[in-house]
Every structure is written in C-alpha cells, then in structure tokens.
A tleap script that builds the chain and sets N, CA, C and O, in Angstrom:
source leaprc.protein.ff14SB
mol = sequence {
  NMET SER VAL GLU ILE LEU ASP GLY ARG THR
  VAL GLN SER PHE VAL GLU ASP GLU ARG ALA
  PHE ASN SER CYS VAL ASP ALA ARG PHE ALA
  ALA LEU ASP ALA ASP ARG ASP GLY ARG LEU
  SER TYR ALA GLU MET ALA ARG GLU LEU ALA
  ALA LEU ARG VAL ARG GLU ALA HIE PHE GLY
  ALA ASP ALA PRO ALA PRO ALA ALA GLU LEU
  ALA ARG LEU TYR GLY ALA LEU PHE ALA ARG
  PHE ASP ARG ASP GLY ASP GLY ALA VAL GLY
  PRO ASP GLU PHE ARG ALA GLU MET ARG GLU
  VAL MET LEU ALA VAL ALA SER GLY LEU GLY
  ALA LEU PRO VAL GLN MET VAL VAL GLU GLU
  GLY GLY LEU LEU ARG ARG ALA VAL ASP ARG
  GLU LEU ALA ALA THR THR ALA ALA CCYS
}
set mol.1.N position { 4.605 0.557 -14.916 }
set mol.1.CA position { 4.141 -0.687 -14.415 }
set mol.1.C position { 4.919 -1.868 -15.144 }
set mol.1.O position { 5.416 -1.749 -16.264 }
set mol.2.N position { 4.963 -3.046 -14.355 }
set mol.2.CA position { 5.478 -4.167 -14.934 }
set mol.2.C position { 4.706 -5.311 -14.423 }
set mol.2.O position { 3.930 -5.265 -13.469 }
set mol.3.N position { 5.022 -6.475 -15.234 }
set mol.3.CA position { 4.380 -7.810 -14.886 }
set mol.3.C position { 5.452 -8.501 -14.028 }
set mol.3.O position { 6.632 -8.526 -14.379 }
set mol.4.N position { 5.004 -9.060 -12.896 }
set mol.4.CA position { 6.103 -9.698 -12.095 }
set mol.4.C position { 5.442 -11.098 -11.549 }
set mol.4.O position { 4.217 -11.227 -11.548 }
set mol.5.N position { 6.171 -11.968 -11.162 }
set mol.5.CA position { 5.734 -13.214 -10.524 }
set mol.5.C position { 6.144 -13.077 -9.080 }
set mol.5.O position { 7.288 -12.791 -8.728 }
set mol.6.N position { 5.096 -13.309 -8.242 }
set mol.6.CA position { 5.251 -13.203 -6.867 }
set mol.6.C position { 4.201 -13.984 -6.115 }
set mol.6.O position { 3.138 -14.300 -6.648 }
set mol.7.N position { 4.526 -14.309 -4.808 }
set mol.7.CA position { 3.669 -15.065 -3.921 }
set mol.7.C position { 3.533 -14.318 -2.591 }
set mol.7.O position { 4.133 -13.264 -2.381 }
set mol.8.N position { 2.739 -14.889 -1.721 }
set mol.8.CA position { 2.582 -14.368 -0.435 }
set mol.8.C position { 3.693 -14.327 0.451 }
set mol.8.O position { 3.735 -13.511 1.372 }
set mol.9.N position { 4.634 -15.188 0.226 }
set mol.9.CA position { 5.938 -15.186 0.925 }
set mol.9.C position { 6.717 -13.983 0.497 }
set mol.9.O position { 7.272 -13.333 1.383 }
set mol.10.N position { 6.813 -13.660 -0.568 }
set mol.10.CA position { 7.623 -12.526 -1.191 }
set mol.10.C position { 7.046 -11.199 -0.341 }
set mol.10.O position { 7.801 -10.369 0.166 }
set mol.11.N position { 5.812 -11.145 -0.281 }
set mol.11.CA position { 5.290 -9.874 0.357 }
set mol.11.C position { 5.334 -10.018 1.767 }
set mol.11.O position { 5.418 -8.959 2.389 }
set mol.12.N position { 5.298 -11.033 2.402 }
set mol.12.CA position { 5.305 -11.338 3.830 }
set mol.12.C position { 6.842 -11.126 4.342 }
set mol.12.O position { 7.077 -10.508 5.381 }
set mol.13.N position { 7.720 -11.610 3.643 }
set mol.13.CA position { 9.152 -11.527 4.031 }
set mol.13.C position { 9.639 -10.014 3.774 }
set mol.13.O position { 10.597 -9.639 4.448 }
set mol.14.N position { 9.122 -9.204 2.952 }
set mol.14.CA position { 9.329 -7.868 2.802 }
set mol.14.C position { 8.783 -7.143 4.023 }
set mol.14.O position { 9.492 -6.268 4.520 }
set mol.15.N position { 7.620 -7.410 4.548 }
set mol.15.CA position { 7.021 -6.735 5.642 }
set mol.15.C position { 7.894 -7.197 6.961 }
set mol.15.O position { 8.141 -6.391 7.857 }
set mol.16.N position { 8.290 -8.415 6.995 }
set mol.16.CA position { 9.058 -8.828 8.196 }
set mol.16.C position { 10.389 -8.133 8.134 }
set mol.16.O position { 10.999 -8.028 9.198 }
set mol.17.N position { 10.889 -7.679 7.115 }
set mol.17.CA position { 12.193 -6.973 7.132 }
set mol.17.C position { 11.912 -5.521 7.476 }
set mol.17.O position { 11.765 -4.649 6.619 }
set mol.18.N position { 11.849 -5.326 8.731 }
set mol.18.CA position { 11.264 -4.098 9.259 }
set mol.18.C position { 12.025 -2.772 8.807 }
set mol.18.O position { 11.447 -1.710 8.576 }
set mol.19.N position { 13.430 -2.982 8.709 }
set mol.19.CA position { 14.220 -1.756 8.140 }
set mol.19.C position { 13.738 -1.474 6.799 }
set mol.19.O position { 13.312 -0.357 6.505 }
set mol.20.N position { 13.789 -2.492 5.926 }
set mol.20.CA position { 13.373 -2.147 4.425 }
set mol.20.C position { 12.001 -1.730 4.277 }
set mol.20.O position { 11.741 -0.825 3.485 }
set mol.21.N position { 11.049 -2.317 4.985 }
set mol.21.CA position { 9.591 -2.054 4.911 }
set mol.21.C position { 9.299 -0.625 5.421 }
set mol.21.O position { 8.696 0.224 4.763 }
set mol.22.N position { 9.809 -0.449 6.706 }
set mol.22.CA position { 9.710 1.012 7.252 }
set mol.22.C position { 10.290 2.072 6.464 }
set mol.22.O position { 9.811 3.207 6.476 }
set mol.23.N position { 11.352 1.736 5.744 }
set mol.23.CA position { 12.094 2.812 4.896 }
set mol.23.C position { 11.132 3.164 3.749 }
set mol.23.O position { 10.864 4.327 3.447 }
set mol.24.N position { 10.620 2.057 3.120 }
set mol.24.CA position { 9.610 2.389 1.948 }
set mol.24.C position { 8.322 3.089 2.405 }
set mol.24.O position { 7.933 4.086 1.796 }
set mol.25.N position { 7.692 2.634 3.387 }
set mol.25.CA position { 6.572 3.251 4.011 }
set mol.25.C position { 6.739 4.656 4.382 }
set mol.25.O position { 5.926 5.526 4.067 }
set mol.26.N position { 7.804 4.863 5.055 }
set mol.26.CA position { 8.182 6.221 5.530 }
set mol.26.C position { 8.366 7.095 4.435 }
set mol.26.O position { 7.891 8.229 4.493 }
set mol.27.N position { 9.096 6.651 3.283 }
set mol.27.CA position { 9.237 7.497 2.129 }
set mol.27.C position { 7.926 7.851 1.536 }
set mol.27.O position { 7.740 8.983 1.090 }
set mol.28.N position { 6.947 6.875 1.508 }
set mol.28.CA position { 5.624 7.044 0.831 }
set mol.28.C position { 4.948 8.224 1.760 }
set mol.28.O position { 4.440 9.229 1.263 }
set mol.29.N position { 4.999 8.010 2.940 }
set mol.29.CA position { 4.399 9.040 3.949 }
set mol.29.C position { 4.940 10.404 3.623 }
set mol.29.O position { 4.204 11.379 3.475 }
set mol.30.N position { 6.206 10.442 3.517 }
set mol.30.CA position { 6.861 11.791 3.368 }
set mol.30.C position { 6.388 12.394 1.979 }
set mol.30.O position { 6.263 13.610 1.836 }
set mol.31.N position { 6.143 11.523 1.004 }
set mol.31.CA position { 5.646 12.026 -0.378 }
set mol.31.C position { 4.298 12.446 -0.290 }
set mol.31.O position { 3.949 13.325 -1.078 }
set mol.32.N position { 3.458 11.989 0.523 }
set mol.32.CA position { 2.080 12.308 0.602 }
set mol.32.C position { 1.863 13.458 1.663 }
set mol.32.O position { 0.791 14.059 1.727 }
set mol.33.N position { 2.877 13.720 2.449 }
set mol.33.CA position { 2.678 14.910 3.398 }
set mol.33.C position { 2.999 16.261 2.692 }
set mol.33.O position { 4.119 16.750 2.837 }
set mol.34.N position { 2.096 16.853 1.966 }
set mol.34.CA position { 2.347 17.968 1.242 }
set mol.34.C position { 2.841 19.297 1.998 }
set mol.34.O position { 3.631 20.107 1.515 }
set mol.35.N position { 2.259 19.381 3.232 }
set mol.35.CA position { 2.588 20.540 4.064 }
set mol.35.C position { 3.612 20.354 4.964 }
set mol.35.O position { 3.937 21.253 5.740 }
set mol.36.N position { 4.264 19.061 4.935 }
set mol.36.CA position { 5.365 18.709 5.777 }
set mol.36.C position { 5.246 18.954 7.220 }
set mol.36.O position { 6.178 19.351 7.918 }
set mol.37.N position { 3.982 18.683 7.662 }
set mol.37.CA position { 3.774 19.019 9.170 }
set mol.37.C position { 3.867 17.629 9.849 }
set mol.37.O position { 3.620 17.571 11.054 }
set mol.38.N position { 4.187 16.557 9.202 }
set mol.38.CA position { 4.385 15.180 9.918 }
set mol.38.C position { 3.193 14.382 10.199 }
set mol.38.O position { 3.227 13.389 10.926 }
set mol.39.N position { 2.029 14.862 9.563 }
set mol.39.CA position { 0.710 14.281 9.694 }
set mol.39.C position { 0.113 14.335 8.314 }
set mol.39.O position { 0.427 15.191 7.487 }
set mol.40.N position { -0.767 13.374 8.107 }
set mol.40.CA position { -1.407 13.271 6.839 }
set mol.40.C position { -2.911 13.686 7.054 }
set mol.40.O position { -3.502 13.108 7.966 }
set mol.41.N position { -3.555 14.570 6.359 }
set mol.41.CA position { -4.822 15.075 6.521 }
set mol.41.C position { -5.674 14.160 5.376 }
set mol.41.O position { -5.155 13.512 4.467 }
set mol.42.N position { -7.003 14.270 5.641 }
set mol.42.CA position { -7.791 13.524 4.553 }
set mol.42.C position { -7.491 14.056 3.158 }
set mol.42.O position { -7.394 13.263 2.222 }
set mol.43.N position { -7.351 15.271 2.993 }
set mol.43.CA position { -7.070 15.782 1.676 }
set mol.43.C position { -5.727 15.305 1.053 }
set mol.43.O position { -5.609 15.091 -0.154 }
set mol.44.N position { -4.760 15.159 1.924 }
set mol.44.CA position { -3.434 14.754 1.594 }
set mol.44.C position { -3.521 13.226 1.137 }
set mol.44.O position { -2.821 12.792 0.222 }
set mol.45.N position { -4.386 12.489 1.808 }
set mol.45.CA position { -4.464 11.116 1.585 }
set mol.45.C position { -5.518 10.699 0.384 }
set mol.45.O position { -5.431 9.617 -0.197 }
set mol.46.N position { -6.391 11.560 0.122 }
set mol.46.CA position { -7.409 11.443 -0.891 }
set mol.46.C position { -6.814 10.707 -2.321 }
set mol.46.O position { -7.321 9.740 -2.890 }
set mol.47.N position { -5.837 11.305 -2.643 }
set mol.47.CA position { -5.471 10.768 -4.021 }
set mol.47.C position { -4.916 9.338 -3.701 }
set mol.47.O position { -5.254 8.459 -4.494 }
set mol.48.N position { -4.199 9.018 -2.765 }
set mol.48.CA position { -3.736 7.628 -2.411 }
set mol.48.C position { -4.754 6.602 -2.278 }
set mol.48.O position { -4.678 5.452 -2.710 }
set mol.49.N position { -5.847 7.203 -1.549 }
set mol.49.CA position { -6.995 6.322 -1.423 }
set mol.49.C position { -7.725 6.046 -2.669 }
set mol.49.O position { -8.288 4.961 -2.814 }
set mol.50.N position { -7.753 6.942 -3.568 }
set mol.50.CA position { -8.429 6.724 -4.885 }
set mol.50.C position { -7.569 5.670 -5.670 }
set mol.50.O position { -8.079 4.809 -6.388 }
set mol.51.N position { -6.169 5.820 -5.461 }
set mol.51.CA position { -5.364 4.944 -6.199 }
set mol.51.C position { -5.384 3.547 -5.889 }
set mol.51.O position { -4.916 2.724 -6.677 }
set mol.52.N position { -5.929 3.204 -4.722 }
set mol.52.CA position { -6.326 1.768 -4.335 }
set mol.52.C position { -7.204 1.160 -5.249 }
set mol.52.O position { -7.123 -0.052 -5.453 }
set mol.53.N position { -8.048 1.872 -5.831 }
set mol.53.CA position { -8.880 1.253 -6.975 }
set mol.53.C position { -9.971 0.341 -6.381 }
set mol.53.O position { -10.373 -0.634 -7.016 }
set mol.54.N position { -10.433 0.646 -5.211 }
set mol.54.CA position { -11.434 -0.165 -4.526 }
set mol.54.C position { -12.702 -0.236 -5.127 }
set mol.54.O position { -13.550 -0.988 -4.647 }
set mol.55.N position { -12.939 0.450 -6.114 }
set mol.55.CA position { -14.252 0.528 -6.968 }
set mol.55.C position { -13.968 -0.002 -8.435 }
set mol.55.O position { -14.759 0.121 -9.370 }
set mol.56.N position { -12.680 -0.631 -8.502 }
set mol.56.CA position { -12.316 -1.149 -9.867 }
set mol.56.C position { -13.361 -2.426 -10.092 }
set mol.56.O position { -13.680 -3.235 -9.222 }
set mol.57.N position { -13.793 -2.408 -11.407 }
set mol.57.CA position { -14.847 -3.451 -11.681 }
set mol.57.C position { -14.146 -4.747 -12.498 }
set mol.57.O position { -14.365 -5.920 -12.196 }
set mol.58.N position { -13.351 -4.356 -13.476 }
set mol.58.CA position { -12.868 -5.465 -14.234 }
set mol.58.C position { -11.624 -4.995 -15.039 }
set mol.58.O position { -11.690 -4.146 -15.927 }
set mol.59.N position { -10.466 -5.635 -14.641 }
set mol.59.CA position { -9.319 -5.355 -15.416 }
set mol.59.C position { -9.049 -3.914 -15.689 }
set mol.59.O position { -8.940 -3.486 -16.838 }
set mol.60.N position { -8.949 -3.227 -14.705 }
set mol.60.CA position { -8.562 -1.785 -14.659 }
set mol.60.C position { -9.679 -0.748 -15.048 }
set mol.60.O position { -9.417 0.448 -15.184 }
set mol.61.N position { -10.890 -1.249 -15.213 }
set mol.61.CA position { -12.016 -0.335 -15.579 }
set mol.61.C position { -12.648 -0.071 -14.348 }
set mol.61.O position { -13.084 -0.999 -13.667 }
set mol.62.N position { -12.755 1.294 -13.940 }
set mol.62.CA position { -13.496 1.681 -12.720 }
set mol.62.C position { -14.933 1.730 -13.008 }
set mol.62.O position { -15.381 2.083 -14.099 }
set mol.63.N position { -15.732 1.326 -11.885 }
set mol.63.CA position { -17.066 1.154 -11.897 }
set mol.63.C position { -17.579 2.568 -11.529 }
set mol.63.O position { -17.049 3.147 -10.581 }
set mol.64.N position { -18.549 3.142 -12.202 }
set mol.64.CA position { -18.967 4.481 -11.862 }
set mol.64.C position { -19.621 4.434 -10.482 }
set mol.64.O position { -20.352 3.491 -10.178 }
set mol.65.N position { -19.371 5.424 -9.657 }
set mol.65.CA position { -19.902 5.494 -8.413 }
set mol.65.C position { -20.339 6.953 -8.031 }
set mol.65.O position { -19.659 7.900 -8.427 }
set mol.66.N position { -21.408 7.140 -7.305 }
set mol.66.CA position { -21.963 8.493 -6.936 }
set mol.66.C position { -20.901 9.127 -6.081 }
set mol.66.O position { -20.223 8.375 -5.381 }
set mol.67.N position { -20.690 10.343 -6.055 }
set mol.67.CA position { -19.707 11.088 -5.238 }
set mol.67.C position { -19.929 10.871 -3.738 }
set mol.67.O position { -18.956 10.780 -2.990 }
set mol.68.N position { -21.197 10.785 -3.274 }
set mol.68.CA position { -21.565 10.573 -1.896 }
set mol.68.C position { -20.897 9.075 -1.428 }
set mol.68.O position { -20.316 8.882 -0.360 }
set mol.69.N position { -21.094 8.212 -2.343 }
set mol.69.CA position { -20.578 6.721 -2.080 }
set mol.69.C position { -19.185 6.702 -1.857 }
set mol.69.O position { -18.665 6.093 -0.923 }
set mol.70.N position { -18.506 7.434 -2.795 }
set mol.70.CA position { -17.043 7.475 -2.744 }
set mol.70.C position { -16.581 8.183 -1.636 }
set mol.70.O position { -15.535 7.834 -1.088 }
set mol.71.N position { -17.275 9.198 -1.209 }
set mol.71.CA position { -16.927 10.054 0.048 }
set mol.71.C position { -17.035 9.181 1.307 }
set mol.71.O position { -16.275 9.328 2.264 }
set mol.72.N position { -18.026 8.253 1.261 }
set mol.72.CA position { -18.239 7.452 2.480 }
set mol.72.C position { -17.131 6.344 2.528 }
set mol.72.O position { -16.615 5.996 3.590 }
set mol.73.N position { -16.806 5.822 1.327 }
set mol.73.CA position { -15.859 4.823 1.154 }
set mol.73.C position { -14.482 5.295 1.609 }
set mol.73.O position { -13.848 4.666 2.456 }
set mol.74.N position { -14.030 6.406 1.041 }
set mol.74.CA position { -12.744 6.984 1.300 }
set mol.74.C position { -12.753 7.471 2.822 }
set mol.74.O position { -11.713 7.348 3.469 }
set mol.75.N position { -13.732 7.943 3.331 }
set mol.75.CA position { -13.800 8.305 4.699 }
set mol.75.C position { -13.593 7.119 5.682 }
set mol.75.O position { -13.007 7.275 6.753 }
set mol.76.N position { -14.103 5.917 5.268 }
set mol.76.CA position { -14.021 4.735 6.048 }
set mol.76.C position { -12.718 4.254 5.897 }
set mol.76.O position { -12.202 3.768 6.904 }
set mol.77.N position { -11.977 4.285 4.707 }
set mol.77.CA position { -10.576 3.925 4.552 }
set mol.77.C position { -9.625 4.809 5.427 }
set mol.77.O position { -8.736 4.321 6.125 }
set mol.78.N position { -9.880 6.123 5.335 }
set mol.78.CA position { -9.110 7.124 6.151 }
set mol.78.C position { -9.237 6.831 7.687 }
set mol.78.O position { -8.265 6.881 8.442 }
set mol.79.N position { -10.418 6.545 8.060 }
set mol.79.CA position { -10.613 6.172 9.543 }
set mol.79.C position { -9.804 4.933 9.890 }
set mol.79.O position { -9.374 4.819 11.037 }
set mol.80.N position { -9.581 4.051 9.027 }
set mol.80.CA position { -8.665 2.764 9.298 }
set mol.80.C position { -7.355 3.270 9.530 }
set mol.80.O position { -6.728 2.782 10.470 }
set mol.81.N position { -6.793 4.227 8.788 }
set mol.81.CA position { -5.379 4.796 8.964 }
set mol.81.C position { -5.379 5.733 10.303 }
set mol.81.O position { -4.421 5.707 11.076 }
set mol.82.N position { -6.372 6.454 10.494 }
set mol.82.CA position { -6.520 7.470 11.619 }
set mol.82.C position { -6.917 6.695 12.970 }
set mol.82.O position { -7.987 6.920 13.535 }
set mol.83.N position { -6.077 5.864 13.395 }
set mol.83.CA position { -6.398 4.897 14.540 }
set mol.83.C position { -6.804 5.589 15.841 }
set mol.83.O position { -7.612 5.066 16.608 }
set mol.84.N position { -6.209 6.821 16.087 }
set mol.84.CA position { -6.519 7.445 17.186 }
set mol.84.C position { -7.794 8.355 17.066 }
set mol.84.O position { -8.311 8.868 18.059 }
set mol.85.N position { -8.240 8.514 15.865 }
set mol.85.CA position { -9.522 9.376 15.579 }
set mol.85.C position { -9.178 10.803 15.741 }
set mol.85.O position { -10.153 11.488 16.052 }
set mol.86.N position { -8.106 11.418 15.623 }
set mol.86.CA position { -7.785 12.768 15.769 }
set mol.86.C position { -7.951 13.664 14.521 }
set mol.86.O position { -7.797 14.884 14.569 }
set mol.87.N position { -8.258 13.022 13.465 }
set mol.87.CA position { -8.523 13.668 12.136 }
set mol.87.C position { -7.298 13.856 11.280 }
set mol.87.O position { -7.372 14.595 10.298 }
set mol.88.N position { -6.120 13.206 11.600 }
set mol.88.CA position { -4.886 13.137 10.851 }
set mol.88.C position { -4.226 11.749 11.113 }
set mol.88.O position { -4.426 11.104 12.142 }
set mol.89.N position { -3.439 11.358 10.112 }
set mol.89.CA position { -2.697 10.123 10.179 }
set mol.89.C position { -1.196 10.496 10.597 }
set mol.89.O position { -0.622 11.343 9.912 }
set mol.90.N position { -0.572 9.952 11.611 }
set mol.90.CA position { 0.633 10.149 11.859 }
set mol.90.C position { 1.585 9.021 11.259 }
set mol.90.O position { 1.121 8.003 10.745 }
set mol.91.N position { 2.807 9.248 11.349 }
set mol.91.CA position { 3.744 8.151 10.738 }
set mol.91.C position { 3.549 6.713 11.357 }
set mol.91.O position { 3.609 5.727 10.623 }
set mol.92.N position { 3.321 6.601 12.673 }
set mol.92.CA position { 3.167 5.281 13.207 }
set mol.92.C position { 1.924 4.644 12.790 }
set mol.92.O position { 1.926 3.451 12.487 }
set mol.93.N position { 0.793 5.393 12.749 }
set mol.93.CA position { -0.470 4.934 12.328 }
set mol.93.C position { -0.348 4.532 10.892 }
set mol.93.O position { -0.826 3.450 10.551 }
set mol.94.N position { 0.291 5.360 9.955 }
set mol.94.CA position { 0.441 5.046 8.645 }
set mol.94.C position { 1.229 3.536 8.402 }
set mol.94.O position { 0.869 2.654 7.621 }
set mol.95.N position { 2.243 3.525 9.185 }
set mol.95.CA position { 3.216 2.371 9.048 }
set mol.95.C position { 2.359 1.220 9.481 }
set mol.95.O position { 2.347 0.245 8.730 }
set mol.96.N position { 1.582 1.177 10.667 }
set mol.96.CA position { 0.847 0.117 11.112 }
set mol.96.C position { -0.314 -0.316 10.182 }
set mol.96.O position { -0.606 -1.507 10.083 }
set mol.97.N position { -0.901 0.539 9.578 }
set mol.97.CA position { -2.058 0.227 8.599 }
set mol.97.C position { -1.494 -0.322 7.365 }
set mol.97.O position { -2.061 -1.259 6.802 }
set mol.98.N position { -0.370 0.218 6.882 }
set mol.98.CA position { 0.325 -0.261 5.742 }
set mol.98.C position { 0.801 -1.763 5.925 }
set mol.98.O position { 0.655 -2.598 5.032 }
set mol.99.N position { 1.325 -2.012 7.032 }
set mol.99.CA position { 1.683 -3.378 7.545 }
set mol.99.C position { 0.610 -4.289 7.403 }
set mol.99.O position { 0.797 -5.360 6.826 }
set mol.100.N position { -0.681 -3.927 7.945 }
set mol.100.CA position { -1.823 -4.853 7.937 }
set mol.100.C position { -2.183 -4.993 6.526 }
set mol.100.O position { -2.461 -6.127 6.135 }
set mol.101.N position { -2.226 -3.913 5.613 }
set mol.101.CA position { -2.678 -4.129 4.278 }
set mol.101.C position { -1.771 -5.053 3.503 }
set mol.101.O position { -2.209 -5.916 2.742 }
set mol.102.N position { -0.526 -4.844 3.721 }
set mol.102.CA position { 0.517 -5.684 2.994 }
set mol.102.C position { 0.411 -7.174 3.451 }
set mol.102.O position { 0.558 -8.066 2.615 }
set mol.103.N position { 0.147 -7.473 4.815 }
set mol.103.CA position { 0.040 -8.769 5.254 }
set mol.103.C position { -1.226 -9.395 4.663 }
set mol.103.O position { -1.187 -10.553 4.246 }
set mol.104.N position { -2.329 -8.679 4.616 }
set mol.104.CA position { -3.468 -9.126 4.002 }
set mol.104.C position { -3.320 -9.440 2.526 }
set mol.104.O position { -3.885 -10.406 2.012 }
set mol.105.N position { -2.608 -8.666 1.916 }
set mol.105.CA position { -2.256 -8.960 0.415 }
set mol.105.C position { -1.425 -10.388 0.339 }
set mol.105.O position { -1.622 -11.209 -0.557 }
set mol.106.N position { -0.493 -10.561 1.381 }
set mol.106.CA position { 0.276 -11.574 1.317 }
set mol.106.C position { -0.656 -12.852 1.609 }
set mol.106.O position { -0.566 -13.873 0.927 }
set mol.107.N position { -1.438 -12.732 2.534 }
set mol.107.CA position { -2.498 -13.898 2.767 }
set mol.107.C position { -3.325 -14.176 1.508 }
set mol.107.O position { -3.549 -15.314 1.094 }
set mol.108.N position { -3.698 -13.218 1.016 }
set mol.108.CA position { -4.622 -13.303 -0.310 }
set mol.108.C position { -3.897 -13.957 -1.361 }
set mol.108.O position { -4.488 -14.711 -2.134 }
set mol.109.N position { -2.605 -13.722 -1.461 }
set mol.109.CA position { -1.817 -14.287 -2.634 }
set mol.109.C position { -1.625 -15.756 -2.245 }
set mol.109.O position { -1.706 -16.589 -3.147 }
set mol.110.N position { -1.392 -16.136 -1.060 }
set mol.110.CA position { -1.036 -17.527 -0.709 }
set mol.110.C position { 0.329 -17.915 -1.212 }
set mol.110.O position { 1.180 -17.093 -1.552 }
set mol.111.N position { 0.482 -19.222 -1.239 }
set mol.111.CA position { 1.768 -19.856 -1.575 }
set mol.111.C position { 2.156 -20.130 -2.976 }
set mol.111.O position { 3.319 -20.379 -3.291 }
set mol.112.N position { 1.145 -20.080 -3.836 }
set mol.112.CA position { 1.404 -20.312 -5.219 }
set mol.112.C position { 1.710 -19.015 -5.967 }
set mol.112.O position { 1.058 -17.985 -5.794 }
set mol.113.N position { 2.735 -19.125 -6.805 }
set mol.113.CA position { 3.211 -17.840 -7.649 }
set mol.113.C position { 2.059 -17.432 -8.487 }
set mol.113.O position { 1.279 -18.249 -8.976 }
set mol.114.N position { 1.968 -16.121 -8.646 }
set mol.114.CA position { 0.972 -15.628 -9.566 }
set mol.114.C position { 1.687 -14.487 -10.306 }
set mol.114.O position { 2.635 -13.869 -9.821 }
set mol.115.N position { 1.149 -14.251 -11.540 }
set mol.115.CA position { 1.640 -13.192 -12.226 }
set mol.115.C position { 0.794 -11.974 -11.927 }
set mol.115.O position { -0.434 -12.056 -11.962 }
set mol.116.N position { 1.515 -10.671 -11.588 }
set mol.116.CA position { 0.678 -9.621 -11.348 }
set mol.116.C position { 1.225 -8.370 -11.921 }
set mol.116.O position { 2.445 -8.272 -12.048 }
set mol.117.N position { 0.505 -7.483 -12.251 }
set mol.117.CA position { 1.005 -6.169 -12.737 }
set mol.117.C position { 1.266 -5.288 -11.515 }
set mol.117.O position { 0.321 -5.045 -10.765 }
set mol.118.N position { 2.499 -4.783 -11.257 }
set mol.118.CA position { 2.813 -3.897 -10.201 }
set mol.118.C position { 3.205 -2.645 -10.522 }
set mol.118.O position { 3.783 -2.464 -11.595 }
set mol.119.N position { 2.973 -1.657 -9.710 }
set mol.119.CA position { 3.331 -0.305 -10.008 }
set mol.119.C position { 4.765 0.092 -9.593 }
set mol.119.O position { 5.187 -0.147 -8.462 }
set mol.120.N position { 5.477 0.687 -10.512 }
set mol.120.CA position { 6.811 1.107 -10.382 }
set mol.120.C position { 6.777 1.999 -8.957 }
set mol.120.O position { 5.915 2.855 -8.752 }
set mol.121.N position { 7.729 1.704 -8.110 }
set mol.121.CA position { 7.869 2.396 -6.966 }
set mol.121.C position { 6.967 2.090 -5.802 }
set mol.121.O position { 7.111 2.616 -4.699 }
set mol.122.N position { 5.993 1.181 -6.107 }
set mol.122.CA position { 4.936 0.710 -5.138 }
set mol.122.C position { 5.666 -0.266 -4.225 }
set mol.122.O position { 6.816 -0.650 -4.440 }
set mol.123.N position { 4.854 -0.669 -3.106 }
set mol.123.CA position { 5.456 -1.528 -2.032 }
set mol.123.C position { 5.441 -2.905 -2.768 }
set mol.123.O position { 6.401 -3.613 -2.462 }
set mol.124.N position { 4.653 -3.393 -3.584 }
set mol.124.CA position { 4.811 -4.689 -4.145 }
set mol.124.C position { 6.051 -4.769 -5.019 }
set mol.124.O position { 6.792 -5.751 -5.054 }
set mol.125.N position { 6.218 -3.629 -5.737 }
set mol.125.CA position { 7.454 -3.734 -6.560 }
set mol.125.C position { 8.686 -3.795 -5.625 }
set mol.125.O position { 9.629 -4.541 -5.887 }
set mol.126.N position { 8.665 -3.073 -4.631 }
set mol.126.CA position { 9.860 -3.170 -3.751 }
set mol.126.C position { 10.000 -4.546 -3.069 }
set mol.126.O position { 11.110 -5.000 -2.790 }
set mol.127.N position { 8.779 -5.242 -2.788 }
set mol.127.CA position { 8.898 -6.588 -2.260 }
set mol.127.C position { 9.657 -7.469 -3.337 }
set mol.127.O position { 10.556 -8.233 -2.985 }
set mol.128.N position { 9.304 -7.350 -4.537 }
set mol.128.CA position { 9.758 -8.171 -5.702 }
set mol.128.C position { 11.292 -7.883 -5.841 }
set mol.128.O position { 12.107 -8.801 -5.922 }
set mol.129.N position { 11.640 -6.560 -5.863 }
set mol.129.CA position { 12.998 -6.108 -6.033 }
set mol.129.C position { 13.874 -6.544 -4.924 }
set mol.129.O position { 15.063 -6.746 -5.172 }
set mol.130.N position { 13.369 -6.727 -3.612 }
set mol.130.CA position { 14.151 -7.205 -2.550 }
set mol.130.C position { 14.323 -8.674 -2.667 }
set mol.130.O position { 15.406 -9.173 -2.361 }
set mol.131.N position { 13.404 -9.354 -3.058 }
set mol.131.CA position { 13.548 -10.797 -3.272 }
set mol.131.C position { 14.538 -11.127 -4.502 }
set mol.131.O position { 15.317 -12.079 -4.435 }
set mol.132.N position { 14.471 -10.375 -5.510 }
set mol.132.CA position { 15.417 -10.534 -6.613 }
set mol.132.C position { 16.785 -10.257 -6.190 }
set mol.132.O position { 17.705 -10.969 -6.592 }
set mol.133.N position { 16.999 -9.187 -5.342 }
set mol.133.CA position { 18.351 -8.944 -4.792 }
set mol.133.C position { 18.923 -9.904 -4.001 }
set mol.133.O position { 20.123 -10.152 -4.115 }
set mol.134.N position { 18.107 -10.575 -3.080 }
set mol.134.CA position { 18.470 -11.689 -2.304 }
set mol.134.C position { 18.835 -12.902 -3.255 }
set mol.134.O position { 19.898 -13.487 -3.050 }
set mol.135.N position { 18.136 -13.244 -4.122 }
set mol.135.CA position { 18.320 -14.352 -5.033 }
set mol.135.C position { 19.655 -14.152 -5.819 }
set mol.135.O position { 20.430 -15.096 -5.976 }
set mol.136.N position { 19.905 -12.905 -6.307 }
set mol.136.CA position { 21.063 -12.558 -7.030 }
set mol.136.C position { 22.315 -12.742 -6.206 }
set mol.136.O position { 23.335 -13.298 -6.611 }
set mol.137.N position { 22.132 -12.217 -5.002 }
set mol.137.CA position { 23.322 -12.222 -3.985 }
set mol.137.C position { 23.745 -13.721 -3.555 }
set mol.137.O position { 24.870 -14.061 -3.189 }
set mol.138.N position { 22.692 -14.482 -3.668 }
set mol.138.CA position { 22.916 -15.989 -3.221 }
set mol.138.C position { 23.629 -16.747 -4.303 }
set mol.138.O position { 24.220 -17.797 -4.050 }
set mol.139.N position { 23.578 -16.219 -5.526 }
set mol.139.CA position { 24.326 -16.890 -6.631 }
set mol.139.C position { 25.696 -16.726 -6.756 }
set mol.139.O position { 26.303 -17.283 -7.671 }
savepdb mol mol.pdb
quit
C-alpha cells in the first residue's frame, strides 16, 4: 500500500481510457477466475467482496458482523455484478460493474485532491500510475 494524492478526475480519466481500464479490469477478472471457466462464481468473488471492506468502521478496523448479515451483504453485492441473474459473473458484467464502481468513487472524490492509501496493483493505484506517466511524458 502507498499514500497517493488523487482527485475524481484522476479516476474518471482512467475509466474513460477504455483500453487501459479494460486491460486492468480484465486482468483482475482472470485472477479471480480460479477454475478458468470464463465466469466468476459467488465463491470465486467472495474474497474480493470481503476486500471491499464495506463493514469497515474506522481507519481500517472492521466492525464485527454476524455471519448471516455478511452473507446477505455479500449476496447483494454479488447480485449487482451478476446483472443477468444467472448465478455467475461474466467478463462483460464484471467490467460494467467495475466501471460504475470507479465512476462512483470519482464522483465521491470530487475535484479537490485528497491523500488516500491505495492498494498496490489495485485500480486506484493504476489510475494514479497512468496520470503520473502522462505527466512525466509531458515534461
């Protein structure tokens, strides 16, 4: 993990660069697809859903939650990805939902730069790296 400065435009411009964004999202999809069948089951996505830390309470401390509540929460998140309701997430569904998630992050960040801890190899890290590469190339 590293601390980076970014704003909504950093993330939005990454998402709008379809080639770069899709490449990163497709690589993440492939990494999650343990059985290599081209579709993500709930089990394959469960660890990724937990990594979203939607139950985080304060500065990285997870709030305790009953297993049934987590199952409902992760089931609802999985359903957002499984747009056609067939019980698995295909590459197009994954890409579309990740696009929506990242655009929501961009909107939430807004126009003012903020310091943020980003995960190495994550999409926010890729957005920052893309912006840094463009800035360096312009110099």
